[in-house]
N, C-alpha and C positions, 0 to 999 in steps of 0.2 A: 504494500499499499504506499503510495507516495506521501511524502510530507508536505503540509501546507507551509507557505512562507510566513515568517514571523509576523509581517505586517497584516496579513490576512487573519492569522490566528488572533492578533490583538483586536482587530476589528470585530471578529467573531465573539470574543470575549465581552467587549463592551456592549454589543448588541444583545447578548444573552443577558447581561446584567440589567440593561434597560428593560428587556422583556419580563425578567423576573421581579424587579422592582415594581413595575407597572401592575403586574398579576398580583403581587402582594398588596399594593395599594387598593386595587379594586376588589380583591378578595377580602380585605379587611372592611371595605364598604358593605360587601355582601353579607359578611358575618353580622356586622351591626344592624343591618337591615333585617335579618332574620330574627334578631333579638328585640325587635320593636315591640312585639306583644309582651315580652316578659319585662322589659324595662319600663314600658308605659310611656316612653318619650319618642316621638317620631324622629327619624333622621332626616337630614336635608335632602333635596332632590339629587338625583345621580349626576346630572350635567356639571355642576361646579366641581364634583370630584374628578371628572375626566378632564375638565379644563385646568384643574390644578396639577395634573400629572407632570407637566414640564417643570414645575416648581419643586417636584419630589425628585424626579429622575435626574435633572441636570446637576443639582448639587451633589447628588450621591455619586455620579460619574466623575464630576470634578474633584470631589474629595478622595475617591479611590485613585484617581490619576495622581493627585498631589502626594498621596501617601505611598505611591510607588506599587500599588496592588496590580496594575496592569503591566508592569515592566517584566521583561523575560526573565525566566528563572535559571537559565543556563549556567550563569556564574554565581548564583545564589544558593545558600544552603537552605535546608528545611527550617532552621532557626530564624534566618532572615525573612522568609515567607511568613512565618508565624508572627514575628514582630510587626511586619507590615499590617497583617490582618488585625492584630491587637490595637495598633495605633489608630486605625480607621474605626474600629469598634468602640475604642475609648472616646474618640472625638465625637462620634454620634451619640454615645451615652451622656457625655458631659453636656452637649447641646440640649438634649432632651431634659436632663435633670436641672439644667439652669432655669428652664421656664415651667417646669412642673410645680404646681401650687404648693404640694405638700413639702417639697424639699426647698424650692426657691433659693437657689444659690446666689443669684444675683438680681438686683432690681432691674426693671425694663431698661432704664437709661444705660446702665452699666452693661447689660447684655448686649445691646446693639453696639456699644462702644468697643467692647471686646471682640464681638463677632466681626465687625467691619474694620476695626482699626483706625476709625475716624476720630477726630477730636482729641488728638494726643497732646495738644498744647496745655500748658498749665492753667490758662484762663478757662478752658472748657472743663478741665477736671475739677477746678475749684467750684465751678457752677454746679457740677453734679454732686459734690460733696455738701453743698449747702442746702 
C-alpha cells in the first residue's frame, strides 16, 4: 500500500478533527434536546448552533496547530506527543474553568485581557484593578 504524502496526511488530520468537533458539538445539542422533557427547560433552536460551528471549530484547529498537535511525529517520541496533547487539553480546560461560574477563576475583564493579550499597559491594568 503506497504511503500518503505528509502534507496530505496533515490536511486529512485537520479535516477529520473538524468533522469530529462538529459532530461532538451537534451531538451535544442532540443530547440536550433529548433531555428537554426531563429538564423542563427548552433548548434554543438548532440554527444558531449550526451558525456557531465556525466559532467552535476554528479556535479548536488553531489551538491544536499552535500546540503542535498537527506536526509530524517522525522525529518525536511518544512522550513529546503526549505532552502536546496534554498542553492542548490543559488550555481548553483552563479556558472552560475560567468562565465556569462555580469556579470562576477570573472576572470577565481579566478573562478577555488574558485571552487576547490586549490592554497590557499599566493604565489599563490599573483601571481593571479599581
